[in-house]
Structure formats: C-alpha cells, structure tokens
VMD Tcl script that draws the C-alpha trace (Angstrom):
set ca {
  {163.85 88.21 57.79}
  {161.59 91.86 58.30}
  {159.45 92.21 60.78}
  {155.58 92.28 60.29}
  {154.53 96.55 59.58}
  {150.99 96.86 61.08}
  {148.55 97.45 57.95}
  {146.19 100.64 58.32}
  {143.29 101.42 56.11}
  {142.53 105.26 56.44}
  {138.51 106.56 55.97}
  {137.92 109.35 55.92}
  {135.95 111.75 53.77}
  {138.72 114.22 54.12}
  {141.71 114.42 51.42}
  {143.53 116.33 53.41}
  {143.82 113.94 56.49}
  {144.15 111.31 53.91}
  {146.78 112.40 52.74}
  {148.69 114.17 55.87}
  {147.36 110.36 58.11}
  {149.26 108.76 55.37}
  {152.21 110.45 54.78}
  {153.17 109.97 58.86}
  {152.63 106.77 58.67}
  {155.36 106.65 55.57}
  {157.61 108.11 57.91}
  {157.75 104.96 60.38}
  {159.60 101.07 59.96}
  {156.69 99.51 61.49}
  {153.52 100.47 59.43}
  {152.31 101.09 56.30}
  {149.12 102.21 54.78}
  {146.99 99.28 52.70}
  {144.43 101.66 51.41}
  {142.27 104.84 51.87}
  {138.61 105.49 51.14}
  {136.45 108.51 51.61}
  {133.27 106.53 53.04}
  {132.38 103.02 54.40}
  {130.83 101.48 51.49}
  {134.47 102.01 49.18}
  {136.22 100.92 52.22}
  {133.99 97.70 52.57}
  {135.20 97.08 49.31}
  {138.70 98.15 49.10}
  {139.14 96.10 52.16}
  {138.57 92.77 51.34}
  {141.44 92.81 49.15}
  {144.18 93.32 51.87}
  {142.36 93.04 55.12}
  {144.11 96.05 57.61}
  {145.19 95.78 60.94}
  {143.94 98.34 62.30}
  {141.48 101.42 60.52}
  {141.50 104.54 61.49}
  {137.33 105.63 61.06}
  {135.81 109.37 60.79}
  {132.12 109.41 62.12}
  {130.80 112.08 59.50}
  {130.93 110.93 56.41}
  {128.42 110.64 53.41}
  {126.49 107.35 52.11}
  {126.79 105.89 55.24}
  {127.95 107.54 59.27}
  {131.02 106.02 60.51}
  {128.70 104.85 63.61}
  {126.60 102.45 61.36}
  {129.79 101.32 59.68}
  {131.65 100.53 62.86}
  {128.62 98.45 64.38}
  {128.77 96.76 61.16}
  {132.14 95.75 61.28}
  {132.06 94.74 64.84}
  {129.72 91.98 64.13}
  {130.89 91.06 61.27}
  {135.03 90.65 61.40}
  {135.92 92.69 64.12}
  {139.24 94.86 63.88}
  {140.89 97.37 66.00}
  {139.18 100.79 65.10}
  {140.94 104.24 66.11}
  {138.00 107.06 66.09}
  {139.48 110.33 64.61}
  {136.55 112.68 64.67}
  {135.76 116.35 65.22}
  {132.51 115.53 66.88}
  {134.04 114.39 69.46}
  {134.92 118.17 70.23}
  {131.01 118.68 71.10}
  {131.54 116.66 74.66}
  {128.23 114.74 73.93}
  {127.96 111.08 73.76}
  {129.09 110.36 70.36}
  {132.49 109.02 71.73}
  {130.57 106.64 74.09}
  {128.58 105.57 71.04}
  {131.24 104.50 68.93}
  {133.35 102.95 71.82}
  {130.67 101.26 73.42}
  {130.39 99.81 69.33}
  {133.64 98.34 69.60}
  {136.45 101.18 69.25}
  {139.71 101.12 71.08}
  {140.39 104.71 71.15}
  {139.69 108.15 70.30}
  {140.94 110.75 68.59}
  {139.85 114.10 68.68}
  {140.39 116.27 65.90}
  {139.49 120.69 65.53}
  {137.37 122.54 62.96}
  {140.08 124.88 61.76}
  {143.54 123.95 61.58}
  {143.26 120.51 60.85}
  {146.60 120.03 58.81}
  {148.92 121.60 61.68}
  {147.20 119.54 64.30}
  {147.65 116.63 62.21}
  {151.15 117.44 62.02}
  {152.06 118.27 65.48}
  {149.80 115.34 66.75}
  {151.34 112.50 64.46}
  {153.74 110.80 66.64}
  {150.55 110.77 69.30}
  {148.84 109.13 66.55}
  {151.18 106.66 65.35}
  {151.67 105.00 69.28}
  {147.78 104.62 69.45}
  {148.30 102.79 66.20}
  {150.71 100.80 67.70}
  {148.56 100.11 71.03}
  {146.06 99.10 68.50}
  {147.90 96.82 66.94}
  {148.19 94.58 69.99}
  {144.64 94.72 70.72}
  {143.55 90.74 72.12}
  {140.85 90.77 68.80}
  {139.50 87.98 71.36}
  {139.09 89.70 73.67}
  {138.04 93.06 71.45}
  {134.85 91.32 69.72}
  {133.13 90.64 72.66}
  {134.26 93.95 74.39}
  {131.15 96.34 75.59}
  {132.88 99.85 75.88}
  {136.48 100.51 75.06}
  {138.88 103.53 76.20}
  {138.91 106.80 74.90}
  {142.76 106.97 75.91}
  {145.09 110.29 74.90}
  {148.07 108.72 73.33}
  {151.36 108.24 75.17}
  {153.19 111.24 74.66}
  {156.03 111.12 72.64}
  {159.56 112.82 72.16}
  {163.23 113.09 72.32}
  {163.14 113.46 76.15}
  {163.12 110.70 78.39}
  {159.86 110.30 80.47}
  {159.21 112.37 83.79}
  {158.36 109.43 86.79}
  {156.68 110.47 90.19}
  {158.89 111.88 91.71}
  {157.89 115.23 89.85}
  {154.28 115.31 91.57}
  {155.54 113.18 94.61}
  {158.78 112.43 96.59}
  {159.86 108.54 97.13}
  {158.80 107.05 100.94}
  {156.58 106.18 103.41}
  {154.53 108.17 106.28}
  {154.89 105.53 109.46}
  {151.44 104.13 108.97}
  {148.94 102.64 111.73}
  {146.08 100.39 110.39}
  {142.50 102.18 110.52}
  {138.95 100.67 109.53}
  {139.16 102.49 106.19}
  {140.45 100.63 103.48}
  {141.32 102.03 99.63}
  {141.32 100.09 96.51}
  {143.54 101.47 93.65}
  {142.84 100.89 89.78}
  {145.34 101.32 87.27}
  {144.29 101.17 83.79}
  {144.36 101.98 79.45}
  {143.18 100.57 76.87}
  {140.27 98.37 76.77}
  {140.07 99.59 80.66}
  {136.85 100.87 80.56}
  {135.44 97.93 79.45}
  {137.27 96.52 82.07}
  {136.35 98.84 84.91}
  {133.02 98.57 83.94}
  {132.95 94.79 84.25}
  {134.41 95.18 87.28}
  {132.29 98.04 89.34}
  {129.03 96.10 88.04}
  {129.54 93.22 90.40}
  {130.51 95.28 93.66}
  {128.15 95.40 96.38}
  {128.05 99.24 97.86}
  {129.94 97.35 101.24}
  {133.17 97.27 99.20}
  {136.31 99.41 100.53}
  {136.76 102.94 98.72}
  {137.88 102.72 95.00}
  {140.47 105.62 93.24}
  {140.85 104.80 89.45}
  {143.39 106.54 87.44}
  {142.05 105.42 83.41}
  {143.85 107.24 80.60}
  {141.72 109.54 78.99}
  {141.81 112.77 77.69}
  {139.74 116.10 79.24}
  {135.69 115.86 79.05}
  {135.44 112.36 78.56}
  {136.25 111.54 82.42}
  {133.11 113.10 83.43}
  {130.77 111.33 81.29}
  {131.93 108.03 82.09}
  {132.03 108.33 85.33}
  {128.02 109.32 84.82}
  {127.46 106.54 82.42}
  {129.17 103.95 85.38}
  {126.94 105.72 87.79}
  {123.68 104.67 85.90}
  {125.88 101.42 85.94}
  {126.92 100.65 89.13}
  {125.33 100.10 93.15}
  {128.25 102.04 93.62}
  {128.25 106.01 94.14}
  {130.84 107.00 90.92}
  {132.41 110.10 90.35}
  {134.75 112.37 88.63}
  {137.22 112.96 91.78}
  {137.55 116.64 92.76}
  {139.92 117.99 95.38}
  {139.08 116.90 99.09}
  {136.63 114.50 98.14}
  {137.14 111.03 101.11}
  {137.38 107.77 99.73}
  {134.87 105.95 101.84}
  {133.18 102.35 101.35}
  {130.80 102.41 98.33}
  {132.09 105.45 96.35}
  {133.90 105.15 92.83}
  {136.50 108.52 92.23}
  {137.82 109.12 89.19}
  {140.47 111.09 87.82}
  {139.88 113.73 85.93}
  {141.51 113.57 82.45}
  {144.22 116.20 81.93}
  {145.06 116.17 86.21}
  {146.88 113.98 88.22}
  {145.46 112.24 91.13}
  {146.69 111.26 94.45}
  {145.69 110.09 98.03}
  {146.27 112.16 101.07}
  {145.85 110.91 104.65}
  {144.07 112.98 107.24}
  {143.87 111.37 110.94}
  {142.39 107.69 109.90}
  {140.55 108.67 107.01}
  {141.72 109.20 103.44}
  {141.25 111.98 100.82}
  {142.45 112.71 96.99}
  {144.17 116.15 95.77}
  {143.46 116.92 92.14}
  {146.04 119.06 91.19}
  {147.65 119.91 87.88}
  {151.42 119.13 86.71}
  {153.70 117.78 84.27}
  {152.78 114.89 82.17}
  {154.54 111.71 83.74}
  {155.67 108.90 82.21}
  {153.63 110.27 79.02}
  {150.69 110.06 81.05}
  {148.67 112.94 82.88}
  {146.96 111.32 84.96}
  {149.53 108.77 85.51}
  {148.66 105.90 86.92}
  {152.55 105.79 88.56}
  {151.58 108.98 90.70}
  {148.31 107.61 92.08}
  {150.16 104.16 93.29}
  {152.66 106.26 94.91}
  {150.84 108.62 96.94}
  {148.95 105.37 97.91}
  {151.94 103.81 98.56}
  {152.79 106.41 100.87}
  {149.85 107.35 102.93}
  {147.65 104.23 102.86}
  {150.67 101.04 102.67}
  {149.02 97.56 103.67}
  {145.64 99.57 104.28}
  {145.37 99.13 100.55}
  {144.55 97.20 97.66}
  {146.23 97.62 94.03}
  {145.10 96.56 91.13}
  {146.57 97.43 87.10}
  {144.32 96.46 83.78}
  {144.70 96.15 80.77}
  {146.69 98.61 78.69}
  {149.79 99.99 76.65}
  {152.97 100.27 78.72}
  {154.69 100.47 81.49}
  {152.65 103.35 83.61}
  {151.64 101.58 87.24}
  {154.56 99.08 87.12}
  {156.84 101.00 89.57}
  {153.97 102.35 91.43}
  {152.36 98.67 92.00}
  {156.26 97.71 93.20}
  {156.46 100.71 95.59}
  {152.70 99.51 96.89}
  {153.93 95.97 97.19}
  {157.17 97.34 99.27}
  {154.72 99.17 101.56}
  {152.97 96.29 102.28}
  {149.55 96.61 100.05}
  {148.30 93.78 98.16}
  {148.39 93.77 94.69}
  {146.72 92.02 91.64}
  {147.54 92.46 87.98}
  {144.87 91.40 85.06}
  {145.77 88.09 83.25}
  {147.14 88.07 79.87}
  {144.30 86.19 78.18}
  {141.25 88.61 79.29}
  {143.67 92.17 78.48}
  {142.85 94.13 75.51}
  {146.36 94.60 75.35}
  {148.95 92.90 77.67}
  {150.92 95.70 78.51}
  {150.60 97.54 81.76}
  {149.97 94.04 83.78}
  {152.93 92.30 82.36}
  {155.29 95.61 83.33}
  {154.19 95.24 86.87}
  {154.87 91.80 86.61}
  {158.25 91.91 85.38}
  {159.32 95.33 88.21}
  {158.07 92.25 90.76}
  {155.17 94.35 92.47}
  {152.29 92.27 91.70}
  {151.06 89.40 94.48}
  {148.37 87.73 92.09}
  {147.29 87.28 88.55}
  {143.96 87.07 88.28}
  {141.36 87.21 85.07}
  {138.79 89.49 84.78}
  {136.41 87.65 85.99}
  {138.05 86.78 89.59}
  {139.19 90.72 90.00}
  {135.50 91.61 91.66}
  {135.46 89.21 93.91}
  {139.00 89.60 95.18}
  {138.01 93.42 95.95}
  {134.82 92.11 97.97}
  {137.24 89.98 100.04}
  {139.81 92.19 100.29}
  {136.72 94.97 101.59}
  {136.09 91.86 105.03}
  {139.22 92.30 105.84}
}
mol new
graphics top color blue
foreach p $ca { graphics top sphere $p radius 0.5 }
foreach p [lrange $ca 0 end-1] q [lrange $ca 1 end] { graphics top cylinder $p $q radius 0.2 }
display resetview
C-alpha cells in the first residue's frame, strides 16, 4: 500500500514560480501538487475541491493580498502555510505579520534571478514542506506566532556534528551562583518561546536560546519578545554575559556557544560550518553548556523537526544538568523532543504550560 502523499497547493501570481515549484515537487515521491492559483480568490475556489495538506503562499498578489487570505484561512480552516515572498527580504515586520497570522515558515525569494534561486533551493523547499506536513493542526489553530525557520540544508554528504565547532569533553566544574538555562527549538518554536518567556519573572536564571531562523529575523524576533516580556531579551553578541533576567538569542547564520570565565558565563557568537544541517545549531549550544556549565545548567528542547539538539541534550544530562522536553500534545512538530527522548537525554517531559514554572523552580535552586 502506497503511503499517503502530502498534497500541496501553490498560490503565487508568478507563472514562473508556479512552474518551477510544481516541477520540484513532482520529482519527489511523497508529495504532489493538487492545484495552483494566481491569487487567493481563485485559490479558495479550487481548494474546496481537494483541500491541501500544505499551502505555499506569496504575500503580494492582485485582488486579495496574501496576509488577508492567510488570516481568513486560519480563522476558517487552519492549514499549514509556508510563506514564499520577496517582501520578507526588506527586513521589516511583514514576515512577523504573516507568522503572527499563523504561517509555519517563511522562505525569502530574491527580486532577480528567481528561477535559479528556486532550482538551487528546491531541496530546502521540499524539506520545509515535509516539516509543515507534520504540523499538529490542533496546536497550529491556537498558535500566535510561528517560526521563520531556515530549512535543514540537504545534500549527499552526511551532516557535520558539534565536533566541527567544539571538541567533546567536560571541564572540572564547581557549583556557581550563576545558573544557565539553555533552550533549543525549531518549527513552531517562536510561539512556544513567547509562551514561556512572557510567563517568567526577572528573577529567572540567565537564558540562552537557539531558534532555527535565517539571518535578519532574529534581531526582530528579539525586539518583539523584549517588548512583551519582563525579561531583557536581545540578539546575542560575543562577550555578552549570561545573567539573571536576561535572554540571549543566537543570531541567524551564526553559532552561539557558552563559555565560563571564573564563576561567570558569557557567550561567543561565531561563524563556522553548518552543524547537523543548521546554523545556529542547538547541538553546538548544548555541547558548550555541557562542557562549561554542567550541573549549573538546565536544558530544554521544544517543538521542531529533525534531531538537532538530541545528542547535545544527552551530553548535558551526562554532565549533571537537568533536562526537559516539551510533550507531543503541545508541540507543533514533535521531532526534536522525540529524538532527545530516544537518545536518553531527557529527565522530564512537560507540556508547554508546565515549562515556565519548571524554569522558575530551577532558578530557585
């Protein structure tokens, strides 16, 4: 019996985009294009005949803009939507409006060289569609903000591990008054991070976060969270200190690693190879936390596709850190927590609602 294929619908006023993306999808065995439309009004009529599992949506189109269509769709029939638009290149808040409306991912397309870009990025696009196809629709229907995730980078060679950035092993560590909370997440993570951080007091231990995100987005994401939270949330820079009440988010396109200076913790933000198909990589952050913080740390892995962070969380647990995974029922995609559990790196499995109190309790020692 053949497995069910992911049904994809493309809404874009560019005939070139519709053609190239349809061909890319047609080359893989586990998905098929069930329809295309040049604007949302045509799309609405066609989709009723065969409702898709995933929608690829441009934002700038005639008759009805993509944002209005997305908001209408999420009110009436929540469906995983991937925004594919050149508007997001501007670095303004257009992407945030789309994600706030319920999109699960964002892909930026250039103003020129579009055909070459789409052909070169076809593997990433396919990976993003697969991730969207796994989305938990019940959670998606209640999402406030989703994640502009950089798709896992695919290729024939096996992915690099955290060894490419930091050698394994642990320092001889003493207990310190400074504590570190390390969080890793991906698809659906922006909504999850917001839900956690907005419920934390300024007395919570310093937090370092890797969220799979492209460049330009992390600064805006940090600014948004900073406006919503009691905590000091910022995009991380090298030498930033990890202190009580502060949240440091790894910049898109860079790795973030923890280091220890006496009894204090700082971060290094560095370039380097893609690790475990991501940059920033959760495994890189978690390994550095295991190595330099050990039992002074708490690790949390939340919603996301793939296994980035699973090995690093096991290293954290082996180093004496407490570890938490988000439960399946509250994840948009259960991939990353599931893999961390399979690797034996998780002490507790908690719902999204329970995680903030666990961080508060850990900060009290």
